VEXLUMKOL-867622 format. One record per residue (C-alpha): x, y, z. Coordinates in steps of 0.5 Angstrom, whole numbers, plus 500, padded with zeros to 3 digits. Each point is the difference from the previous one (the first is absolute). Layout:
! residues N
<atom <X Y Z>>,
...
//
This chain:
! residues 835
<atom <787 198 395>>,
<atom <504 506 499>>,
<atom <504 502 505>>,
<atom <504 507 502>>,
<atom <507 498 501>>,
<atom <503 507 502>>,
<atom <498 507 501>>,
<atom <504 507 500>>,
<atom <499 506 505>>,
<atom <498 506 496>>,
<atom <499 508 502>>,
<atom <501 507 496>>,
<atom <502 507 502>>,
<atom <496 505 496>>,
<atom <504 507 498>>,
<atom <498 506 496>>,
<atom <506 505 498>>,
<atom <504 496 505>>,
<atom <495 501 505>>,
<atom <496 495 504>>,
<atom <493 500 498>>,
<atom <495 498 506>>,
<atom <493 497 498>>,
<atom <502 498 493>>,
<atom <497 494 497>>,
<atom <504 493 498>>,
<atom <496 495 497>>,
<atom <504 493 499>>,
<atom <497 496 494>>,
<atom <502 493 497>>,
<atom <502 499 493>>,
<atom <493 501 497>>,
<atom <499 506 504>>,
<atom <495 497 505>>,
<atom <501 504 507>>,
<atom <503 496 505>>,
<atom <502 506 505>>,
<atom <498 507 501>>,
<atom <504 504 505>>,
<atom <501 507 502>>,
<atom <506 503 502>>,
<atom <502 503 507>>,
<atom <503 507 502>>,
<atom <507 497 498>>,
<atom <497 498 493>>,
<atom <500 492 502>>,
<atom <495 495 499>>,
<atom <498 494 504>>,
<atom <505 494 499>>,
<atom <496 494 496>>,
<atom <502 493 497>>,
<atom <500 498 493>>,
<atom <501 493 497>>,
<atom <507 499 497>>,
<atom <500 492 498>>,
<atom <495 495 499>>,
<atom <500 492 501>>,
<atom <495 494 499>>,
<atom <498 494 504>>,
<atom <497 496 494>>,
<atom <499 493 503>>,
<atom <499 503 507>>,
<atom <506 496 504>>,
<atom <501 507 503>>,
<atom <507 500 496>>,
<atom <500 506 495>>,
<atom <505 501 494>>,
<atom <500 492 498>>,
<atom <501 498 493>>,
<atom <497 495 496>>,
<atom <494 499 505>>,
<atom <494 496 497>>,
<atom <494 504 500>>,
<atom <493 498 499>>,
<atom <496 505 496>>,
<atom <492 500 499>>,
<atom <497 498 494>>,
<atom <496 505 496>>,
<atom <496 495 497>>,
<atom <498 496 506>>,
<atom <505 494 500>>,
<atom <505 498 504>>,
<atom <505 505 503>>,
<atom <506 501 495>>,
<atom <507 499 503>>,
<atom <505 505 498>>,
<atom <508 501 502>>,
<atom <501 507 502>>,
<atom <505 504 504>>,
<atom <498 504 506>>,
<atom <502 507 498>>,
<atom <496 506 498>>,
<atom <502 499 492>>,
<atom <496 493 499>>,
<atom <494 501 504>>,
<atom <495 504 495>>,
<atom <499 506 505>>,
<atom <502 507 500>>,
<atom <504 500 506>>,
<atom <503 507 500>>,
<atom <494 504 498>>,
<atom <503 502 493>>,
<atom <494 496 496>>,
<atom <505 496 497>>,
<atom <500 492 501>>,
<atom <506 495 500>>,
<atom <504 500 494>>,
<atom <497 507 497>>,
<atom <503 503 506>>,
<atom <507 502 498>>,
<atom <502 500 508>>,
<atom <500 492 499>>,
<atom <506 501 496>>,
<atom <503 500 507>>,
<atom <496 494 502>>,
<atom <495 504 504>>,
<atom <495 506 500>>,
<atom <502 506 503>>,
<atom <496 505 503>>,
<atom <499 507 497>>,
<atom <496 506 504>>,
<atom <498 507 498>>,
<atom <500 506 505>>,
<atom <496 506 499>>,
<atom <501 506 505>>,
<atom <497 507 500>>,
<atom <498 506 504>>,
<atom <496 506 497>>,
<atom <504 506 499>>,
<atom <507 496 501>>,
<atom <500 496 494>>,
<atom <499 492 498>>,
<atom <505 495 498>>,
<atom <499 492 497>>,
<atom <505 495 499>>,
<atom <501 492 500>>,
<atom <504 496 504>>,
<atom <502 492 500>>,
<atom <500 498 507>>,
<atom <507 497 502>>,
<atom <501 502 507>>,
<atom <498 505 505>>,
<atom <498 507 497>>,
<atom <501 506 504>>,
<atom <500 506 494>>,
<atom <499 507 500>>,
<atom <494 502 495>>,
<atom <501 507 497>>,
<atom <494 503 498>>,
<atom <500 504 493>>,
<atom <497 506 500>>,
<atom <497 504 493>>,
<atom <502 507 500>>,
<atom <495 505 500>>,
<atom <499 505 494>>,
<atom <498 507 499>>,
<atom <498 505 495>>,
<atom <500 507 499>>,
<atom <494 504 496>>,
<atom <503 506 498>>,
<atom <504 499 493>>,
<atom <507 501 499>>,
<atom <502 508 499>>,
<atom <493 502 503>>,
<atom <501 507 502>>,
<atom <499 503 507>>,
<atom <499 507 503>>,
<atom <504 500 506>>,
<atom <497 494 503>>,
<atom <501 493 498>>,
<atom <494 496 501>>,
<atom <500 493 498>>,
<atom <495 494 501>>,
<atom <500 493 498>>,
<atom <498 492 502>>,
<atom <504 495 504>>,
<atom <499 493 501>>,
<atom <504 493 503>>,
<atom <500 494 496>>,
<atom <497 499 494>>,
<atom <497 506 496>>,
<atom <492 502 500>>,
<atom <495 499 498>>,
<atom <497 495 504>>,
<atom <494 496 499>>,
<atom <498 500 507>>,
<atom <502 502 507>>,
<atom <503 493 502>>,
<atom <504 500 493>>,
<atom <502 506 502>>,
<atom <503 498 507>>,
<atom <503 494 496>>,
<atom <503 504 495>>,
<atom <503 505 504>>,
<atom <502 496 506>>,
<atom <502 506 504>>,
<atom <499 507 501>>,
<atom <504 506 497>>,
<atom <502 504 507>>,
<atom <503 506 497>>,
<atom <501 504 493>>,
<atom <506 504 500>>,
<atom <503 506 496>>,
<atom <507 503 500>>,
<atom <500 507 497>>,
<atom <505 503 496>>,
<atom <507 501 503>>,
<atom <498 497 506>>,
<atom <502 493 503>>,
<atom <494 500 505>>,
<atom <494 496 498>>,
<atom <493 503 502>>,
<atom <494 496 501>>,
<atom <494 501 496>>,
<atom <492 500 502>>,
<atom <496 494 500>>,
<atom <493 503 497>>,
<atom <497 493 499>>,
<atom <496 500 506>>,
<atom <501 492 500>>,
<atom <500 500 508>>,
<atom <506 495 499>>,
<atom <495 495 496>>,
<atom <502 497 494>>,
<atom <493 499 495>>,
<atom <499 500 493>>,
<atom <500 508 499>>,
<atom <504 502 505>>,
<atom <506 499 505>>,
<atom <506 503 503>>,
<atom <503 506 496>>,
<atom <495 498 494>>,
<atom <500 507 499>>,
<atom <505 505 503>>,
<atom <503 507 499>>,
<atom <506 505 501>>,
<atom <501 507 500>>,
<atom <507 504 500>>,
<atom <501 507 500>>,
<atom <506 502 496>>,
<atom <499 508 500>>,
<atom <507 501 503>>,
<atom <503 495 495>>,
<atom <507 502 500>>,
<atom <501 498 493>>,
<atom <494 504 497>>,
<atom <496 498 495>>,
<atom <501 494 496>>,
<atom <499 492 500>>,
<atom <500 497 507>>,
<atom <501 492 501>>,
<atom <495 497 505>>,
<atom <501 492 503>>,
<atom <495 496 502>>,
<atom <499 493 504>>,
<atom <496 496 504>>,
<atom <501 496 506>>,
<atom <496 493 502>>,
<atom <504 499 507>>,
<atom <505 496 497>>,
<atom <502 502 493>>,
<atom <500 507 496>>,
<atom <497 500 493>>,
<atom <505 502 494>>,
<atom <501 508 500>>,
<atom <496 504 495>>,
<atom <503 506 498>>,
<atom <496 506 497>>,
<atom <503 506 497>>,
<atom <495 506 500>>,
<atom <500 508 498>>,
<atom <501 505 506>>,
<atom <497 507 499>>,
<atom <501 505 505>>,
<atom <498 507 496>>,
<atom <496 502 494>>,
<atom <504 502 494>>,
<atom <501 507 498>>,
<atom <498 504 493>>,
<atom <502 506 496>>,
<atom <496 503 495>>,
<atom <504 503 494>>,
<atom <494 502 496>>,
<atom <495 504 500>>,
<atom <503 506 504>>,
<atom <496 503 506>>,
<atom <494 505 498>>,
<atom <501 499 493>>,
<atom <494 501 495>>,
<atom <498 495 495>>,
<atom <495 501 494>>,
<atom <498 496 494>>,
<atom <504 504 495>>,
<atom <507 497 503>>,
<atom <503 495 495>>,
<atom <497 494 504>>,
<atom <493 503 500>>,
<atom <496 498 506>>,
<atom <506 496 503>>,
<atom <505 502 506>>,
<atom <506 496 500>>,
<atom <502 498 507>>,
<atom <507 497 501>>,
<atom <505 499 506>>,
<atom <504 495 504>>,
<atom <499 495 506>>,
<atom <505 497 505>>,
<atom <499 495 505>>,
<atom <505 497 505>>,
<atom <499 493 499>>,
<atom <504 496 495>>,
<atom <500 493 501>>,
<atom <499 494 495>>,
<atom <494 503 497>>,
<atom <503 506 499>>,
<atom <496 507 499>>,
<atom <494 500 505>>,
<atom <497 506 497>>,
<atom <493 497 498>>,
<atom <495 506 499>>,
<atom <500 507 499>>,
<atom <494 503 503>>,
<atom <496 506 497>>,
<atom <494 504 504>>,
<atom <497 505 497>>,
<atom <496 506 503>>,
<atom <496 505 496>>,
<atom <501 506 505>>,
<atom <493 504 498>>,
<atom <497 493 502>>,
<atom <503 496 505>>,
<atom <495 495 500>>,
<atom <503 498 493>>,
<atom <506 495 501>>,
<atom <503 495 496>>,
<atom <505 495 502>>,
<atom <504 495 496>>,
<atom <507 497 499>>,
<atom <505 498 495>>,
<atom <504 493 500>>,
<atom <506 498 496>>,
<atom <500 497 493>>,
<atom <502 493 501>>,
<atom <508 500 500>>,
<atom <500 507 502>>,
<atom <501 504 506>>,
<atom <497 507 503>>,
<atom <507 502 502>>,
<atom <498 505 494>>,
<atom <493 501 499>>,
<atom <496 504 495>>,
<atom <492 501 499>>,
<atom <496 503 495>>,
<atom <493 503 503>>,
<atom <495 502 496>>,
<atom <495 505 503>>,
<atom <495 501 494>>,
<atom <494 498 504>>,
<atom <502 505 506>>,
<atom <498 507 500>>,
<atom <504 506 500>>,
<atom <503 502 507>>,
<atom <505 499 505>>,
<atom <502 493 502>>,
<atom <504 497 506>>,
<atom <504 494 499>>,
<atom <503 495 505>>,
<atom <505 495 498>>,
<atom <504 495 503>>,
<atom <504 493 499>>,
<atom <498 494 504>>,
<atom <504 493 501>>,
<atom <497 493 502>>,
<atom <498 503 507>>,
<atom <500 507 501>>,
<atom <495 506 497>>,
<atom <496 495 496>>,
<atom <494 504 498>>,
<atom <501 505 506>>,
<atom <505 504 503>>,
<atom <498 498 507>>,
<atom <507 498 502>>,
<atom <505 505 503>>,
<atom <506 499 495>>,
<atom <495 501 494>>,
<atom <503 505 495>>,
<atom <495 504 497>>,
<atom <501 505 494>>,
<atom <495 506 499>>,
<atom <499 504 494>>,
<atom <495 505 498>>,
<atom <498 500 493>>,
<atom <496 505 496>>,
<atom <496 497 494>>,
<atom <496 503 495>>,
<atom <496 495 496>>,
<atom <497 504 494>>,
<atom <500 497 493>>,
<atom <507 499 497>>,
<atom <501 503 493>>,
<atom <500 494 495>>,
<atom <506 499 496>>,
<atom <502 498 493>>,
<atom <506 499 496>>,
<atom <500 500 492>>,
<atom <505 495 496>>,
<atom <497 501 493>>,
<atom <500 504 496>>,
<atom <506 504 501>>,
<atom <500 508 500>>,
<atom <501 503 493>>,
<atom <500 493 497>>,
<atom <498 499 492>>,
<atom <495 494 500>>,
<atom <499 496 494>>,
<atom <492 500 499>>,
<atom <497 493 502>>,
<atom <494 496 501>>,
<atom <501 501 508>>,
<atom <505 505 503>>,
<atom <502 498 507>>,
<atom <500 505 506>>,
<atom <502 496 505>>,
<atom <503 501 508>>,
<atom <499 499 507>>,
<atom <495 502 505>>,
<atom <500 500 508>>,
<atom <496 503 506>>,
<atom <503 500 507>>,
<atom <494 499 504>>,
<atom <495 497 495>>,
<atom <499 498 493>>,
<atom <500 503 493>>,
<atom <493 500 497>>,
<atom <502 502 493>>,
<atom <505 503 496>>,
<atom <498 506 495>>,
<atom <503 502 494>>,
<atom <499 506 496>>,
<atom <503 501 493>>,
<atom <500 507 497>>,
<atom <502 501 492>>,
<atom <505 506 500>>,
<atom <500 500 508>>,
<atom <494 502 504>>,
<atom <502 508 500>>,
<atom <497 499 493>>,
<atom <493 500 502>>,
<atom <499 493 497>>,
<atom <496 495 503>>,
<atom <503 494 504>>,
<atom <499 493 498>>,
<atom <499 497 507>>,
<atom <502 492 501>>,
<atom <498 498 507>>,
<atom <504 494 503>>,
<atom <495 497 505>>,
<atom <502 496 506>>,
<atom <499 493 497>>,
<atom <505 502 495>>,
<atom <506 501 505>>,
<atom <504 494 501>>,
<atom <505 501 506>>,
<atom <500 507 499>>,
<atom <502 500 493>>,
<atom <496 502 494>>,
<atom <500 500 493>>,
<atom <495 503 495>>,
<atom <501 494 495>>,
<atom <498 495 505>>,
<atom <493 501 498>>,
<atom <496 502 494>>,
<atom <496 505 504>>,
<atom <506 504 502>>,
<atom <504 500 493>>,
<atom <503 506 497>>,
<atom <500 499 492>>,
<atom <505 505 497>>,
<atom <501 497 493>>,
<atom <494 505 498>>,
<atom <503 506 503>>,
<atom <503 505 495>>,
<atom <507 499 499>>,
<atom <505 504 504>>,
<atom <495 503 505>>,
<atom <501 501 507>>,
<atom <496 498 506>>,
<atom <501 502 507>>,
<atom <498 494 505>>,
<atom <498 501 507>>,
<atom <499 494 505>>,
<atom <498 500 507>>,
<atom <498 495 505>>,
<atom <494 500 505>>,
<atom <498 497 506>>,
<atom <493 502 501>>,
<atom <502 506 504>>,
<atom <506 504 497>>,
<atom <503 500 493>>,
<atom <508 499 500>>,
<atom <505 505 497>>,
<atom <499 500 492>>,
<atom <505 496 496>>,
<atom <501 504 493>>,
<atom <503 497 493>>,
<atom <501 504 494>>,
<atom <500 495 494>>,
<atom <500 501 492>>,
<atom <496 495 496>>,
<atom <504 497 494>>,
<atom <495 498 494>>,
<atom <505 501 494>>,
<atom <498 495 495>>,
<atom <507 499 497>>,
<atom <504 499 507>>,
<atom <500 494 505>>,
<atom <504 500 506>>,
<atom <507 497 500>>,
<atom <501 492 501>>,
<atom <504 496 504>>,
<atom <503 493 498>>,
<atom <502 496 505>>,
<atom <504 495 496>>,
<atom <507 499 503>>,
<atom <498 505 506>>,
<atom <503 497 506>>,
<atom <496 499 506>>,
<atom <507 500 505>>,
<atom <507 503 498>>,
<atom <505 499 505>>,
<atom <506 505 501>>,
<atom <506 498 503>>,
<atom <504 505 504>>,
<atom <507 500 503>>,
<atom <499 500 508>>,
<atom <507 502 501>>,
<atom <501 506 494>>,
<atom <498 507 501>>,
<atom <501 501 493>>,
<atom <494 503 496>>,
<atom <500 494 495>>,
<atom <500 495 506>>,
<atom <494 497 497>>,
<atom <502 500 493>>,
<atom <496 504 495>>,
<atom <494 498 505>>,
<atom <493 498 497>>,
<atom <498 503 493>>,
<atom <494 500 496>>,
<atom <499 502 493>>,
<atom <493 502 500>>,
<atom <499 501 493>>,
<atom <500 492 499>>,
<atom <494 500 504>>,
<atom <496 506 499>>,
<atom <497 502 493>>,
<atom <496 506 497>>,
<atom <494 497 495>>,
<atom <501 507 496>>,
<atom <508 499 500>>,
<atom <501 507 505>>,
<atom <505 501 505>>,
<atom <499 498 507>>,
<atom <502 503 506>>,
<atom <502 495 506>>,
<atom <500 500 507>>,
<atom <500 496 507>>,
<atom <492 499 502>>,
<atom <498 501 507>>,
<atom <495 495 501>>,
<atom <495 503 505>>,
<atom <499 492 503>>,
<atom <507 499 501>>,
<atom <502 504 506>>,
<atom <508 499 499>>,
<atom <501 503 493>>,
<atom <499 507 502>>,
<atom <508 501 499>>,
<atom <501 496 494>>,
<atom <500 506 496>>,
<atom <506 503 503>>,
<atom <504 493 500>>,
<atom <499 499 492>>,
<atom <503 504 495>>,
<atom <497 499 493>>,
<atom <503 503 494>>,
<atom <497 504 494>>,
<atom <501 493 496>>,
<atom <496 496 505>>,
<atom <505 497 504>>,
<atom <498 499 507>>,
<atom <506 499 505>>,
<atom <500 498 507>>,
<atom <507 501 503>>,
<atom <500 500 507>>,
<atom <507 503 502>>,
<atom <499 506 496>>,
<atom <494 502 504>>,
<atom <499 497 506>>,
<atom <504 500 507>>,
<atom <495 496 504>>,
<atom <502 492 502>>,
<atom <501 496 494>>,
<atom <494 495 503>>,
<atom <495 506 498>>,
<atom <502 500 493>>,
<atom <495 495 497>>,
<atom <494 503 496>>,
<atom <494 496 501>>,
<atom <494 501 495>>,
<atom <504 505 495>>,
<atom <496 503 494>>,
<atom <501 504 495>>,
<atom <495 505 496>>,
<atom <500 502 493>>,
<atom <496 506 497>>,
<atom <498 503 493>>,
<atom <500 507 498>>,
<atom <492 499 501>>,
<atom <502 499 508>>,
<atom <497 493 499>>,
<atom <504 495 504>>,
<atom <501 493 501>>,
<atom <504 496 506>>,
<atom <505 494 500>>,
<atom <499 494 504>>,
<atom <504 500 506>>,
<atom <507 498 501>>,
<atom <504 498 507>>,
<atom <507 503 500>>,
<atom <504 496 505>>,
<atom <506 502 502>>,
<atom <505 495 503>>,
<atom <506 501 504>>,
<atom <506 496 498>>,
<atom <507 500 502>>,
<atom <507 499 497>>,
<atom <502 493 502>>,
<atom <505 495 498>>,
<atom <501 493 501>>,
<atom <505 495 498>>,
<atom <497 493 498>>,
<atom <505 495 503>>,
<atom <507 500 502>>,
<atom <507 498 498>>,
<atom <505 501 495>>,
<atom <498 502 493>>,
<atom <502 499 493>>,
<atom <498 501 493>>,
<atom <495 494 500>>,
<atom <498 501 507>>,
<atom <499 508 501>>,
<atom <498 503 506>>,
<atom <492 502 500>>,
<atom <497 506 503>>,
<atom <493 502 500>>,
<atom <496 505 504>>,
<atom <494 505 499>>,
<atom <501 508 498>>,
<atom <496 505 496>>,
<atom <497 498 494>>,
<atom <505 501 494>>,
<atom <505 503 504>>,
<atom <507 498 498>>,
<atom <504 495 505>>,
<atom <508 500 500>>,
<atom <505 496 503>>,
<atom <506 503 501>>,
<atom <507 499 503>>,
<atom <501 502 508>>,
<atom <496 506 500>>,
<atom <495 505 496>>,
<atom <506 503 496>>,
<atom <503 493 499>>,
<atom <500 497 493>>,
<atom <493 498 497>>,
<atom <500 492 498>>,
<atom <493 499 499>>,
<atom <493 503 500>>,
<atom <493 498 499>>,
<atom <493 503 500>>,
<atom <495 499 505>>,
<atom <494 497 497>>,
<atom <493 503 500>>,
<atom <498 496 507>>,
<atom <506 503 503>>,
<atom <504 494 500>>,
<atom <507 499 497>>,
<atom <506 495 499>>,
<atom <507 500 498>>,
<atom <506 495 499>>,
<atom <507 501 501>>,
<atom <505 495 497>>,
<atom <507 499 502>>,
<atom <503 504 494>>,
<atom <496 506 502>>,
<atom <505 500 506>>,
<atom <506 503 496>>,
<atom <507 498 502>>,
<atom <498 499 508>>,
<atom <498 493 502>>,
<atom <496 503 506>>,
<atom <496 507 499>>,
<atom <495 504 504>>,
<atom <493 502 496>>,
<atom <495 505 502>>,
<atom <494 501 497>>,
<atom <497 507 498>>,
<atom <493 502 497>>,
<atom <498 508 498>>,
<atom <506 502 504>>,
<atom <499 496 507>>,
<atom <505 495 502>>,
<atom <496 494 503>>,
<atom <502 500 508>>,
<atom <501 495 505>>,
<atom <497 499 507>>,
<atom <505 505 503>>,
<atom <498 505 495>>,
<atom <507 500 496>>,
<atom <500 498 493>>,
<atom <499 492 499>>,
<atom <506 497 497>>,
<atom <499 493 497>>,
<atom <507 496 499>>,
<atom <501 496 494>>,
<atom <505 495 499>>,
<atom <502 496 494>>,
<atom <506 496 503>>,
<atom <501 495 506>>,
<atom <505 502 505>>,
<atom <505 494 497>>,
<atom <499 503 493>>,
<atom <502 507 503>>,
<atom <506 498 503>>,
<atom <503 497 494>>,
<atom <498 506 496>>,
<atom <504 504 505>>,
<atom <506 496 499>>,
<atom <500 501 492>>,
<atom <499 507 501>>,
<atom <506 501 505>>,
<atom <504 496 494>>,
<atom <498 505 495>>,
<atom <502 506 504>>,
<atom <507 497 501>>,
<atom <501 499 493>>,
<atom <498 507 498>>,
<atom <504 503 506>>,
<atom <506 496 496>>,
<atom <498 504 494>>,
<atom <499 506 503>>,
<atom <507 500 503>>,
<atom <503 499 493>>,
<atom <498 507 498>>,
<atom <494 505 500>>,
<atom <494 501 496>>,
<atom <496 506 498>>,
<atom <493 499 497>>,
<atom <494 504 498>>,
<atom <494 499 503>>,
<atom <492 502 500>>,
<atom <496 501 505>>,
<atom <492 497 500>>,
<atom <495 504 504>>,
<atom <495 496 499>>,
<atom <500 494 504>>,
<atom <495 496 496>>,
<atom <504 501 494>>,
<atom <507 498 503>>,
<atom <497 494 503>>,
<atom <498 498 493>>,
<atom <507 501 498>>,
<atom <503 496 505>>,
<atom <496 494 498>>,
<atom <504 499 494>>,
<atom <504 494 500>>,
<atom <508 502 499>>,
<atom <507 498 502>>,
<atom <501 506 505>>,
<atom <507 500 499>>,
<atom <500 500 492>>,
<atom <501 507 499>>,
<atom <506 500 505>>,
<atom <503 494 496>>,
<atom <500 504 494>>,
<atom <502 507 502>>,
<atom <508 501 499>>,
<atom <503 503 507>>,
<atom <505 506 498>>,
<atom <507 501 504>>,
<atom <499 506 504>>,
<atom <507 503 502>>,
<atom <501 501 508>>,
<atom <502 507 499>>,
<atom <493 502 497>>,
<atom <495 501 506>>,
<atom <492 501 498>>,
<atom <496 504 504>>,
<atom <494 496 502>>,
<atom <493 502 498>>,
<atom <495 500 506>>,
<atom <493 497 499>>,
<atom <494 502 504>>,
<atom <498 493 500>>,
<atom <504 495 504>>,
<atom <498 494 497>>,
<atom <498 500 493>>,
<atom <497 494 495>>,
<atom <503 500 494>>,
<atom <498 497 493>>,
<atom <505 494 502>>,
<atom <496 495 505>>,
<atom <505 498 505>>,
<atom <504 506 501>>,
<atom <499 507 505>>,
<atom <503 506 499>>,
<atom <504 502 506>>,
<atom <500 508 501>>,
<atom <506 500 505>>,
<atom <505 496 496>>,
<atom <497 502 494>>,
<atom <500 493 497>>,
<atom <495 494 498>>,
<atom <500 495 506>>,
<atom <496 493 499>>,
<atom <493 500 503>>,
<atom <500 495 506>>,
<atom <492 499 499>>,
<atom <500 498 493>>,
<atom <499 493 498>>,
<atom <501 498 492>>,
<atom <494 496 498>>,
<atom <505 495 496>>,
<atom <504 498 506>>,
//
């Protein structure tokens, strides 16, 4: 049989949040979960003390001795034969039974690695509202454990979204629960999932350290059901009328409490409004009068500004501009509406066009106010609403329609054709144009001739535009009219009630047999011409010669007659009205646009877009050119050296930059008055390049170079002349060369000590020519070697000649004339190329 050899005493103490829990249930189970003991804790949180088996031994041969090895055991024969005798040990790892309750037998139980099965137990502790805890343990001795229940913290939600706007009083609401979140399938499941109550929901207002309790609105009666439970709904109100910081964004913190733990804090930022926005109405003026003959017809433009103290995350809080209109003679008649900002815009500066076409003439009162998220929405009941009241007088009679004629021009000579266009634009401020009446009188209407009337009906007017050539029923055929006949054209628009003012044109019809209008040949005509202008020059030729057009190359007269040229003012191009003043045309037909000679505005305004020319023959027949865009680009004189280092004849210094096309860029020594050593022309695209070799530096190894264009020197960052230093010798080479010069000076000084030399010399004013002379390779001392020195008596004293120039360059390189000593001296800077 199975015998218990040893047991242990076991008891527990239950706590929650380190506080003893009375009435908690503690269940002790075996290894597979079968309950063995169910206990309830006392006031101190203790359970009763119980005994659990901890060790097991067997008496297989019933000799009342346990724990023997190799005993003979008779086992029943399953087939009914004689018993089976087997040799077994008397321990729990060889009895074929699960002795410790873990469902594993003998060698299948890992406990048998230590020669016996070890008992394991499970403990489950819980109390509603306090928490639960489960764990396993191996019983190896007495147990006196503390069980700390684990509580699931409550949760809370807030219904009002972030940045909800509140007017003075903030009202919040939401839900809260303990344990697992709803929904729940039944009342029992709701109790099991929550396993506790929410005892409080607390709110911390802005700027306060105090937590204020919200109101439980669940009506649950303290019971947990599927649909309701404590604080399943809650509400909270807080008056912020006296908020010290005024309007703006305010932050509230919300949490719930279940008696043990607080929920995570929910932080919400809301928009606080304390007063209505203010408004200013700029137009129209108080007591102003409006009628349909105004430029805007039956439209009154309201405009103004609005402001609001709120400024937070959402920025401007002005939501609407409200209008309420009353007819003073009929107070029952009233209308109210609001305008709202377009996406991405605000109503800080607002504008609204009100059309009174359907309103009767009379006196009207307008009430206008601004509304934000909370105040003055739809009404002005709040005491802080700012209302502007305007009284306006409206005269809503039919407005006179309008007409503008584009073609033909007054006093124009028109070549007869199958359809001569009469075109223009019509509009009506308070309605629509129903037709356009065109009356054509031969020799003028004062001649008494009957009118040839053409009517352009409403269906032939397209977006306000009309043209008699658009429809076969409205064409004016002129190729059958007498040559050189004059006609008066009278045009009026009609809106169903009133005619517009008359537009009148006088034209002459040219139906000569042997005369045709000039023609324009676009071959070679440019669409765009670019003119480069020097941004730093005030000269009249800072744009070179500007843009020129030889109009005789594009216009021809079929009869070979002379043509008159002019700038064409295209009615469809609003920007070309002043082109006539900007462009000059010579008698030879050369059109020139040179902006600096006629314009004083900014260079960025100098471009001409859609410039056209018109050619007219002796019969006043004409033709217009294709348009050309004259683009004026500002350029500045710039100089850049490519690379650095010592230069030679094979590796010259390379300079490049930009400037005014066709201008001459000069390189000079030292300054603007220095000797020119090289030059180049700026290309048509405004760029130039130049090379300077070592041989161009003259007698000095290192020279400073400046660059000039059209009289201006390229300036450095500090505003002065930019000096580029070029060197043809390294530092060591310059040192050796200096030694040679000193030796040469000593030799020449010795020669001077022998006697005095007198010479004649020539002065060279032109530095460029002098540079070429100095390039000649010759021995600088050859002339001195060939010269005979006369023997001068000491008694003879010659009066020295005073020179204006202290140092002169002679025709003999390597020598300088010293005016003080009245003699030639060696040039210390001269280096002979053959040294």
